[in-house]
N, C-alpha and C positions, 0 to 999 in steps of 0.2 A: 481745375485748380486743386481738386482733391488729391491728385497724383503729383502735381507739379511741386507743391510746397515741400512734402516729405522727401521727395527725390532730390530737390535742391539742397535740403538740409543734410541728407546723407552723403551726397557726393561733393560737397564743398568743404574745404578745410575750415575748422571752427573760427579761426581768426580772420577769415575772409568772407564768412557767410553773410554778414550785414552788408558788406560792400557789393557782393554779387547780387543779393536780393534788391538792394536799392538801384543798381544799374539795370537789373531785369525789369523793375517797375518803371523806371525812367524811360527806357526804350519802348516798353509796351504802351505807356501813356502818350509818348511823343508820336506814335504811329496813328493815334486816333485823329488828331486835327489834320494830319497829312491825308488820311483817307477821306475825311470830310471835304477837304479842299479839292480832291480829285474826282469824287463821285458826281458832283454837280455837272461839271463839263462833260464827263463821260456819259451821264444820263441824257444830257441834251443832244449829244452826238449820236448815240446808239440806242436810246430808249431806256427808260427806267427798268422795264422787265428784263431786258437783256443784261443790264449792268447788275441787277440783283441776282440773276442766275449765275453770271460769271463770278460775283463775289461769293455766292454760296458754294460753288464749286471750288473756288480758291481756298475758302475756309476749311472745307472738307479735306482737300488735299494737304493743307498745312497741318491739319490735326492728325491725319493718318500717316503722313510721310515719315515721321520719326520711327515708326515701326519697321521701316525698311532697314534700319541700322541694327545690326546684331547686338551692339553694346546696349542699346535701349531695350531690346527684347530680353536680354539676359540679366537685367537688373534684378537683384533679389527682391522678393516680396517683403513688405513691411509687416512685421508680426502684429496681430490684432492687439489692441490695448487691453490690459487687464481690467476686469470689472472693478468698480470703485469698492474698496473694502472698508470704508469708514463707517463705523456703526452709527445708526440713527439715534441721536440723543434726545429727540422730542418725545 
């Protein structure tokens, strides 16, 4: 999430950023109950350990797969935030 939010903000037109972020959240949260509905029957058929291993591998692949795209690898780095320069008034 530390990389996702700034990248989404930088690569989305300002007048579309709220729409894109809300659609991103909606689809992400909609996938949770779908996964929960599917994991029970899968675990009873193939065993909990096998399903957990498959889910872990799937998560790792989904996390690393975007790096295969050159456009993702070539995104410019976000400059570090400037330190807070407000004087302490206490």
